[in-house]
All heavy atoms as TSV, in Angstrom:
chain	resi	resn	atom	element	x	y	z
A	1	MET	N	N	28.235	-13.776	-58.944
A	1	MET	CA	C	27.217	-13.279	-59.843
A	1	MET	C	C	27.384	-13.959	-61.203
A	1	MET	O	O	28.484	-14.070	-61.712
A	1	MET	CB	C	27.356	-11.764	-59.968
A	1	MET	CG	C	26.305	-11.135	-60.838
A	1	MET	SD	S	26.522	-9.363	-60.947
A	1	MET	CE	C	25.122	-8.868	-59.998
A	2	THR	N	N	26.264	-14.370	-61.771
A	2	THR	CA	C	26.327	-15.025	-63.076
A	2	THR	C	C	26.047	-14.015	-64.182
A	2	THR	O	O	25.332	-13.043	-63.988
A	2	THR	CB	C	25.295	-16.167	-63.169
A	2	THR	OG1	O	23.997	-15.613	-63.029
A	2	THR	CG2	C	25.537	-17.214	-62.104
A	3	GLN	N	N	26.629	-14.288	-65.333
A	3	GLN	CA	C	26.390	-13.435	-66.495
A	3	GLN	C	C	25.166	-13.927	-67.239
A	3	GLN	O	O	24.941	-15.134	-67.356
A	3	GLN	CB	C	27.585	-13.470	-67.436
A	3	GLN	CG	C	28.664	-12.499	-67.090
A	3	GLN	CD	C	29.695	-12.446	-68.207
A	3	GLN	OE1	O	30.210	-13.471	-68.604
A	3	GLN	NE2	N	29.952	-11.256	-68.694
A	4	GLN	N	N	24.387	-13.009	-67.729
A	4	GLN	CA	C	23.224	-13.357	-68.527
A	4	GLN	C	C	23.288	-12.578	-69.835
A	4	GLN	O	O	23.762	-11.455	-69.865
A	4	GLN	CB	C	21.934	-13.032	-67.797
A	4	GLN	CG	C	21.708	-13.893	-66.577
A	4	GLN	CD	C	20.370	-13.591	-65.925
A	4	GLN	OE1	O	19.794	-12.541	-66.138
A	4	GLN	NE2	N	19.883	-14.520	-65.140
A	5	THR	N	N	22.812	-13.200	-70.879
A	5	THR	CA	C	22.784	-12.561	-72.186
A	5	THR	C	C	21.326	-12.379	-72.595
A	5	THR	O	O	20.505	-13.264	-72.384
A	5	THR	CB	C	23.510	-13.431	-73.226
A	5	THR	OG1	O	24.849	-13.647	-72.784
A	5	THR	CG2	C	23.531	-12.773	-74.585
A	6	ILE	N	N	21.042	-11.233	-73.172
A	6	ILE	CA	C	19.693	-10.968	-73.661
A	6	ILE	C	C	19.795	-10.558	-75.123
A	6	ILE	O	O	20.704	-9.834	-75.513
A	6	ILE	CB	C	18.977	-9.889	-72.817
A	6	ILE	CG1	C	17.522	-9.757	-73.248
A	6	ILE	CG2	C	19.706	-8.571	-72.859
A	6	ILE	CD1	C	16.669	-8.940	-72.292
A	7	THR	N	N	18.885	-11.053	-75.919
A	7	THR	CA	C	18.857	-10.695	-77.340
A	7	THR	C	C	17.874	-9.541	-77.539
A	7	THR	O	O	17.050	-9.251	-76.665
A	7	THR	CB	C	18.417	-11.884	-78.208
A	7	THR	OG1	O	17.047	-12.176	-77.918
A	7	THR	CG2	C	19.296	-13.102	-77.969
A	8	TRP	N	N	17.932	-8.953	-78.733
A	8	TRP	CA	C	17.000	-7.857	-79.011
A	8	TRP	C	C	15.577	-8.371	-79.038
A	8	TRP	O	O	14.643	-7.673	-78.657
A	8	TRP	CB	C	17.377	-7.121	-80.296
A	8	TRP	CG	C	17.147	-7.877	-81.570
A	8	TRP	CD1	C	18.046	-8.652	-82.233
A	8	TRP	CD2	C	15.931	-7.933	-82.327
A	8	TRP	NE1	N	17.467	-9.182	-83.365
A	8	TRP	CE2	C	16.167	-8.751	-83.446
A	8	TRP	CE3	C	14.671	-7.373	-82.172
A	8	TRP	CZ2	C	15.185	-9.029	-84.397
A	8	TRP	CZ3	C	13.682	-7.651	-83.119
A	8	TRP	CH2	C	13.957	-8.473	-84.220
A	9	ARG	N	N	15.399	-9.614	-79.458
A	9	ARG	CA	C	14.049	-10.184	-79.497
A	9	ARG	C	C	13.480	-10.344	-78.084
A	9	ARG	O	O	12.290	-10.112	-77.858
A	9	ARG	CB	C	14.069	-11.531	-80.213
A	9	ARG	CG	C	14.225	-11.415	-81.712
A	9	ARG	CD	C	14.297	-12.790	-82.379
A	9	ARG	NE	N	14.455	-12.696	-83.802
A	9	ARG	CZ	C	15.626	-12.589	-84.418
A	9	ARG	NH1	N	16.749	-12.564	-83.723
A	9	ARG	NH2	N	15.679	-12.498	-85.733
A	10	GLN	N	N	14.328	-10.766	-77.147
A	10	GLN	CA	C	13.883	-10.898	-75.760
A	10	GLN	C	C	13.529	-9.534	-75.170
A	10	GLN	O	O	12.529	-9.401	-74.455
A	10	GLN	CB	C	14.958	-11.576	-74.920
A	10	GLN	CG	C	15.158	-13.040	-75.254
A	10	GLN	CD	C	16.380	-13.615	-74.583
A	10	GLN	OE1	O	17.450	-13.007	-74.575
A	10	GLN	NE2	N	16.229	-14.803	-74.010
A	11	ALA	N	N	14.342	-8.522	-75.462
A	11	ALA	CA	C	14.067	-7.175	-74.963
A	11	ALA	C	C	12.758	-6.659	-75.550
A	11	ALA	O	O	11.949	-6.041	-74.844
A	11	ALA	CB	C	15.228	-6.236	-75.290
A	12	ALA	N	N	12.530	-6.916	-76.828
A	12	ALA	CA	C	11.280	-6.493	-77.464
A	12	ALA	C	C	10.084	-7.212	-76.844
A	12	ALA	O	O	9.020	-6.605	-76.638
A	12	ALA	CB	C	11.344	-6.748	-78.965
A	13	ALA	N	N	10.256	-8.479	-76.516
A	13	ALA	CA	C	9.176	-9.237	-75.877
A	13	ALA	C	C	8.870	-8.675	-74.492
A	13	ALA	O	O	7.700	-8.590	-74.087
A	13	ALA	CB	C	9.548	-10.712	-75.788
A	14	HIS	N	N	9.902	-8.285	-73.758
A	14	HIS	CA	C	9.695	-7.663	-72.442
A	14	HIS	C	C	8.914	-6.356	-72.601
A	14	HIS	O	O	7.998	-6.082	-71.823
A	14	HIS	CB	C	11.030	-7.378	-71.747
A	14	HIS	CG	C	11.647	-8.582	-71.110
A	14	HIS	ND1	N	11.106	-9.208	-70.011
A	14	HIS	CD2	C	12.775	-9.254	-71.400
A	14	HIS	CE1	C	11.872	-10.235	-69.666
A	14	HIS	NE2	N	12.890	-10.276	-70.500
A	15	ALA	N	N	9.280	-5.554	-73.599
A	15	ALA	CA	C	8.574	-4.294	-73.846
A	15	ALA	C	C	7.099	-4.556	-74.127
A	15	ALA	O	O	6.222	-3.869	-73.586
A	15	ALA	CB	C	9.218	-3.546	-75.008
A	16	ALA	N	N	6.819	-5.536	-74.965
A	16	ALA	CA	C	5.430	-5.865	-75.302
A	16	ALA	C	C	4.657	-6.338	-74.073
A	16	ALA	O	O	3.501	-5.944	-73.870
A	16	ALA	CB	C	5.397	-6.931	-76.390
A	17	ALA	N	N	5.291	-7.137	-73.248
A	17	ALA	CA	C	4.626	-7.647	-72.047
A	17	ALA	C	C	4.299	-6.514	-71.080
A	17	ALA	O	O	3.212	-6.477	-70.490
A	17	ALA	CB	C	5.508	-8.693	-71.367
A	18	VAL	N	N	5.229	-5.582	-70.920
A	18	VAL	CA	C	4.987	-4.447	-70.028
A	18	VAL	C	C	3.848	-3.578	-70.566
A	18	VAL	O	O	2.988	-3.116	-69.816
A	18	VAL	CB	C	6.277	-3.624	-69.820
A	18	VAL	CG1	C	5.985	-2.348	-69.040
A	18	VAL	CG2	C	7.330	-4.446	-69.078
A	19	MET	N	N	3.815	-3.380	-71.884
A	19	MET	CA	C	2.734	-2.588	-72.478
A	19	MET	C	C	1.381	-3.270	-72.302
A	19	MET	O	O	0.375	-2.609	-72.054
A	19	MET	CB	C	3.002	-2.331	-73.961
A	19	MET	CG	C	4.061	-1.291	-74.211
A	19	MET	SD	S	3.716	0.319	-73.474
A	19	MET	CE	C	2.359	0.862	-74.491
A	20	GLU	N	N	1.359	-4.591	-72.385
A	20	GLU	CA	C	0.107	-5.321	-72.160
A	20	GLU	C	C	-0.393	-5.108	-70.739
A	20	GLU	O	O	-1.592	-4.926	-70.513
A	20	GLU	CB	C	0.299	-6.817	-72.427
A	20	GLU	CG	C	0.375	-7.170	-73.892
A	20	GLU	CD	C	0.572	-8.656	-74.123
A	20	GLU	OE1	O	0.320	-9.457	-73.199
A	20	GLU	OE2	O	0.968	-9.023	-75.234
A	21	ARG	N	N	0.538	-5.121	-69.787
A	21	ARG	CA	C	0.146	-4.883	-68.389
A	21	ARG	C	C	-0.314	-3.437	-68.196
A	21	ARG	O	O	-1.222	-3.177	-67.403
A	21	ARG	CB	C	1.292	-5.236	-67.440
A	21	ARG	CG	C	1.541	-6.734	-67.357
A	21	ARG	CD	C	2.435	-7.117	-66.199
A	21	ARG	NE	N	3.766	-6.560	-66.271
A	21	ARG	CZ	C	4.798	-7.104	-66.915
A	21	ARG	NH1	N	4.650	-8.241	-67.565
A	21	ARG	NH2	N	5.978	-6.524	-66.908
A	22	ALA	N	N	0.302	-2.510	-68.913
A	22	ALA	CA	C	-0.105	-1.101	-68.811
A	22	ALA	C	C	-1.530	-0.913	-69.342
A	22	ALA	O	O	-2.280	-0.074	-68.828
A	22	ALA	CB	C	0.869	-0.214	-69.576
A	23	ASP	N	N	-1.896	-1.701	-70.345
A	23	ASP	CA	C	-3.230	-1.581	-70.943
A	23	ASP	C	C	-4.351	-1.909	-69.956
A	23	ASP	O	O	-5.465	-1.415	-70.105
A	23	ASP	CB	C	-3.363	-2.494	-72.159
A	23	ASP	CG	C	-2.677	-1.932	-73.391
A	23	ASP	OD1	O	-2.378	-0.725	-73.415
A	23	ASP	OD2	O	-2.433	-2.715	-74.323
A	24	VAL	N	N	-4.063	-2.738	-68.969
A	24	VAL	CA	C	-5.103	-3.134	-68.012
A	24	VAL	C	C	-4.902	-2.495	-66.641
A	24	VAL	O	O	-5.627	-2.813	-65.699
A	24	VAL	CB	C	-5.183	-4.678	-67.880
A	24	VAL	CG1	C	-5.587	-5.309	-69.196
A	24	VAL	CG2	C	-3.867	-5.255	-67.387
A	25	GLU	N	N	-3.945	-1.609	-66.526
A	25	GLU	CA	C	-3.644	-0.946	-65.254
A	25	GLU	C	C	-4.660	0.165	-64.997
A	25	GLU	O	O	-4.817	1.065	-65.827
A	25	GLU	CB	C	-2.229	-0.366	-65.305
A	25	GLU	CG	C	-1.820	0.402	-64.086
A	25	GLU	CD	C	-1.800	-0.416	-62.820
A	25	GLU	OE1	O	-1.128	-1.457	-62.793
A	25	GLU	OE2	O	-2.472	-0.005	-61.857
A	26	PRO	N	N	-5.361	0.126	-63.862
A	26	PRO	CA	C	-6.356	1.167	-63.576
A	26	PRO	C	C	-5.750	2.478	-63.049
A	26	PRO	O	O	-6.362	3.531	-63.169
A	26	PRO	CB	C	-7.253	0.520	-62.522
A	26	PRO	CG	C	-6.366	-0.461	-61.835
A	26	PRO	CD	C	-5.397	-0.949	-62.896
A	27	ASN	N	N	-4.567	2.422	-62.496
A	27	ASN	CA	C	-3.941	3.594	-61.891
A	27	ASN	C	C	-3.141	4.366	-62.947
A	27	ASN	O	O	-2.148	3.859	-63.472
A	27	ASN	CB	C	-3.027	3.135	-60.754
A	27	ASN	CG	C	-2.347	4.268	-60.028
A	27	ASN	OD1	O	-2.219	5.369	-60.545
A	27	ASN	ND2	N	-1.899	3.992	-58.818
A	28	PRO	N	N	-3.540	5.597	-63.264
A	28	PRO	CA	C	-2.849	6.370	-64.306
A	28	PRO	C	C	-1.350	6.569	-64.044
A	28	PRO	O	O	-0.559	6.568	-64.982
A	28	PRO	CB	C	-3.580	7.718	-64.309
A	28	PRO	CG	C	-4.911	7.432	-63.719
A	28	PRO	CD	C	-4.696	6.320	-62.734
A	29	SER	N	N	-0.963	6.711	-62.799
A	29	SER	CA	C	0.457	6.871	-62.487
A	29	SER	C	C	1.243	5.610	-62.822
A	29	SER	O	O	2.370	5.677	-63.314
A	29	SER	CB	C	0.652	7.219	-61.010
A	29	SER	OG	O	0.082	8.468	-60.723
A	30	MET	N	N	0.638	4.472	-62.563
A	30	MET	CA	C	1.298	3.205	-62.875
A	30	MET	C	C	1.341	2.983	-64.383
A	30	MET	O	O	2.307	2.408	-64.891
A	30	MET	CB	C	0.593	2.039	-62.176
A	30	MET	CG	C	0.821	2.009	-60.681
A	30	MET	SD	S	2.576	1.865	-60.246
A	30	MET	CE	C	2.926	0.232	-60.838
A	31	VAL	N	N	0.318	3.423	-65.094
A	31	VAL	CA	C	0.326	3.319	-66.557
A	31	VAL	C	C	1.518	4.102	-67.101
A	31	VAL	O	O	2.275	3.599	-67.930
A	31	VAL	CB	C	-0.993	3.837	-67.171
A	31	VAL	CG1	C	-0.873	3.940	-68.687
A	31	VAL	CG2	C	-2.149	2.940	-66.784
A	32	GLU	N	N	1.690	5.314	-66.612
A	32	GLU	CA	C	2.802	6.152	-67.064
A	32	GLU	C	C	4.145	5.492	-66.763
A	32	GLU	O	O	5.043	5.484	-67.610
A	32	GLU	CB	C	2.720	7.517	-66.382
A	32	GLU	CG	C	3.689	8.529	-66.909
A	32	GLU	CD	C	3.476	9.891	-66.277
A	32	GLU	OE1	O	2.312	10.282	-66.065
A	32	GLU	OE2	O	4.489	10.560	-66.024
A	33	ALA	N	N	4.269	4.917	-65.583
A	33	ALA	CA	C	5.516	4.250	-65.205
A	33	ALA	C	C	5.775	3.043	-66.109
A	33	ALA	O	O	6.907	2.832	-66.569
A	33	ALA	CB	C	5.460	3.810	-63.741
A	34	LYS	N	N	4.746	2.263	-66.375
A	34	LYS	CA	C	4.915	1.069	-67.206
A	34	LYS	C	C	5.236	1.435	-68.650
A	34	LYS	O	O	6.051	0.770	-69.293
A	34	LYS	CB	C	3.674	0.180	-67.121
A	34	LYS	CG	C	3.570	-0.504	-65.767
A	34	LYS	CD	C	2.328	-1.344	-65.625
A	34	LYS	CE	C	2.291	-1.957	-64.226
A	34	LYS	NZ	N	1.134	-2.804	-64.031
A	35	VAL	N	N	4.630	2.492	-69.157
A	35	VAL	CA	C	4.945	2.945	-70.512
A	35	VAL	C	C	6.407	3.387	-70.577
A	35	VAL	O	O	7.116	3.095	-71.547
A	35	VAL	CB	C	3.988	4.070	-70.950
A	35	VAL	CG1	C	4.465	4.742	-72.214
A	35	VAL	CG2	C	2.584	3.509	-71.136
A	36	SER	N	N	6.871	4.046	-69.530
A	36	SER	CA	C	8.269	4.474	-69.476
A	36	SER	C	C	9.210	3.264	-69.442
A	36	SER	O	O	10.239	3.244	-70.126
A	36	SER	CB	C	8.492	5.354	-68.242
A	36	SER	OG	O	9.831	5.743	-68.140
A	37	ILE	N	N	8.859	2.264	-68.676
A	37	ILE	CA	C	9.663	1.040	-68.602
A	37	ILE	C	C	9.678	0.346	-69.965
A	37	ILE	O	O	10.731	-0.098	-70.436
A	37	ILE	CB	C	9.125	0.097	-67.504
A	37	ILE	CG1	C	9.393	0.711	-66.121
A	37	ILE	CG2	C	9.742	-1.300	-67.619
A	37	ILE	CD1	C	8.655	0.040	-64.993
A	38	ALA	N	N	8.531	0.275	-70.606
A	38	ALA	CA	C	8.452	-0.345	-71.937
A	38	ALA	C	C	9.314	0.413	-72.936
A	38	ALA	O	O	9.968	-0.196	-73.790
A	38	ALA	CB	C	7.004	-0.400	-72.412
A	39	ALA	N	N	9.343	1.733	-72.820
A	39	ALA	CA	C	10.185	2.537	-73.710
A	39	ALA	C	C	11.655	2.198	-73.514
A	39	ALA	O	O	12.431	2.130	-74.476
A	39	ALA	CB	C	9.935	4.020	-73.478
A	40	GLY	N	N	12.043	1.965	-72.276
A	40	GLY	CA	C	13.421	1.561	-71.995
A	40	GLY	C	C	13.754	0.216	-72.625
A	40	GLY	O	O	14.827	0.041	-73.218
A	41	TRP	N	N	12.841	-0.739	-72.499
A	41	TRP	CA	C	13.046	-2.050	-73.115
A	41	TRP	C	C	13.130	-1.932	-74.632
A	41	TRP	O	O	13.920	-2.599	-75.289
A	41	TRP	CB	C	11.932	-3.021	-72.732
A	41	TRP	CG	C	12.114	-3.653	-71.391
A	41	TRP	CD1	C	11.362	-3.436	-70.273
A	41	TRP	CD2	C	13.098	-4.625	-71.001
A	41	TRP	NE1	N	11.820	-4.198	-69.232
A	41	TRP	CE2	C	12.880	-4.943	-69.649
A	41	TRP	CE3	C	14.138	-5.251	-71.677
A	41	TRP	CZ2	C	13.671	-5.861	-68.963
A	41	TRP	CZ3	C	14.930	-6.167	-70.989
A	41	TRP	CH2	C	14.698	-6.460	-69.651
A	42	THR	N	N	12.292	-1.050	-75.198
A	42	THR	CA	C	12.296	-0.844	-76.648
A	42	THR	C	C	13.629	-0.260	-77.102
A	42	THR	O	O	14.191	-0.684	-78.121
A	42	THR	CB	C	11.128	0.068	-77.060
A	42	THR	OG1	O	9.907	-0.551	-76.639
A	42	THR	CG2	C	11.099	0.299	-78.550
A	43	GLN	N	N	14.129	0.716	-76.349
A	43	GLN	CA	C	15.421	1.314	-76.697
A	43	GLN	C	C	16.535	0.274	-76.590
A	43	GLN	O	O	17.428	0.213	-77.439
A	43	GLN	CB	C	15.729	2.509	-75.785
A	43	GLN	CG	C	17.049	3.172	-76.108
A	43	GLN	CD	C	17.119	3.695	-77.536
A	43	GLN	OE1	O	16.199	4.357	-77.999
A	43	GLN	NE2	N	18.181	3.390	-78.244
A	44	LEU	N	N	16.475	-0.560	-75.559
A	44	LEU	CA	C	17.469	-1.631	-75.411
A	44	LEU	C	C	17.395	-2.585	-76.601
A	44	LEU	O	O	18.431	-2.967	-77.158
A	44	LEU	CB	C	17.261	-2.390	-74.109
A	44	LEU	CG	C	18.191	-3.582	-73.864
A	44	LEU	CD1	C	19.650	-3.134	-73.824
A	44	LEU	CD2	C	17.806	-4.309	-72.593
A	45	ALA	N	N	16.192	-2.946	-77.007
A	45	ALA	CA	C	16.022	-3.852	-78.154
A	45	ALA	C	C	16.621	-3.244	-79.412
A	45	ALA	O	O	17.313	-3.932	-80.174
A	45	ALA	CB	C	14.543	-4.171	-78.365
A	46	ALA	N	N	16.376	-1.959	-79.633
A	46	ALA	CA	C	16.913	-1.294	-80.819
A	46	ALA	C	C	18.437	-1.270	-80.792
A	46	ALA	O	O	19.099	-1.538	-81.803
A	46	ALA	CB	C	16.362	0.120	-80.919
A	47	THR	N	N	18.996	-0.973	-79.636
A	47	THR	CA	C	20.455	-0.921	-79.506
A	47	THR	C	C	21.071	-2.303	-79.692
A	47	THR	O	O	22.071	-2.449	-80.397
A	47	THR	CB	C	20.849	-0.340	-78.128
A	47	THR	OG1	O	20.268	0.970	-78.010
A	47	THR	CG2	C	22.346	-0.261	-77.971
A	48	LEU	N	N	20.472	-3.313	-79.093
A	48	LEU	CA	C	20.985	-4.672	-79.248
A	48	LEU	C	C	20.892	-5.130	-80.694
A	48	LEU	O	O	21.794	-5.819	-81.198
A	48	LEU	CB	C	20.228	-5.641	-78.336
A	48	LEU	CG	C	20.501	-5.515	-76.842
A	48	LEU	CD1	C	19.545	-6.389	-76.052
A	48	LEU	CD2	C	21.955	-5.846	-76.524
A	49	SER	N	N	19.834	-4.748	-81.370
A	49	SER	CA	C	19.673	-5.109	-82.778
A	49	SER	C	C	20.811	-4.502	-83.611
A	49	SER	O	O	21.389	-5.176	-84.474
A	49	SER	CB	C	18.328	-4.635	-83.299
A	49	SER	OG	O	18.204	-4.895	-84.677
A	50	GLU	N	N	21.124	-3.248	-83.348
A	50	GLU	CA	C	22.221	-2.604	-84.055
A	50	GLU	C	C	23.553	-3.310	-83.782
A	50	GLU	O	O	24.352	-3.524	-84.692
A	50	GLU	CB	C	22.328	-1.134	-83.650
A	50	GLU	CG	C	21.208	-0.272	-84.173
A	50	GLU	CD	C	21.313	1.161	-83.690
A	50	GLU	OE1	O	22.393	1.584	-83.260
A	50	GLU	OE2	O	20.277	1.845	-83.727
A	51	ILE	N	N	23.771	-3.677	-82.535
A	51	ILE	CA	C	25.018	-4.353	-82.163
A	51	ILE	C	C	25.102	-5.709	-82.859
A	51	ILE	O	O	26.155	-6.087	-83.375
A	51	ILE	CB	C	25.118	-4.512	-80.638
A	51	ILE	CG1	C	25.324	-3.152	-79.983
A	51	ILE	CG2	C	26.232	-5.483	-80.254
A	51	ILE	CD1	C	25.181	-3.153	-78.478
A	52	GLU	N	N	23.998	-6.444	-82.876
A	52	GLU	CA	C	23.994	-7.774	-83.477
A	52	GLU	C	C	24.213	-7.709	-84.989
A	52	GLU	O	O	24.695	-8.674	-85.583
A	52	GLU	CB	C	22.683	-8.499	-83.153
A	52	GLU	CG	C	22.593	-8.910	-81.694
A	52	GLU	CD	C	21.272	-9.586	-81.356
A	52	GLU	OE1	O	20.561	-10.024	-82.272
A	52	GLU	OE2	O	20.962	-9.652	-80.165
A	53	GLN	N	N	23.879	-6.598	-85.620
A	53	GLN	CA	C	24.053	-6.464	-87.063
A	53	GLN	C	C	25.495	-6.171	-87.440
A	53	GLN	O	O	25.863	-6.327	-88.599
A	53	GLN	CB	C	23.146	-5.357	-87.604
A	53	GLN	CG	C	21.696	-5.730	-87.570
A	53	GLN	CD	C	20.796	-4.602	-88.038
A	53	GLN	OE1	O	21.253	-3.601	-88.553
A	53	GLN	NE2	N	19.492	-4.774	-87.861
A	54	THR	N	N	26.298	-5.747	-86.472
A	54	THR	CA	C	27.703	-5.432	-86.790
A	54	THR	C	C	28.603	-6.611	-86.586
A	54	THR	O	O	28.282	-7.601	-86.057
A	54	THR	CB	C	28.207	-4.261	-85.923
A	54	THR	OG1	O	28.108	-4.600	-84.550
A	54	THR	CG2	C	27.439	-2.994	-86.251
């Protein structure tokens, strides 16, 4: 298994991309799931940002 590194900017970009897909999703259940996934990416971005500042 290889190690991968992700920055807070990459995590934020993933969150934005997921939200864009949620905006065009016709299925309300999938919209809810995608918003939840985007929230996870956003939380990861915030945490990584804090770590990078220390």
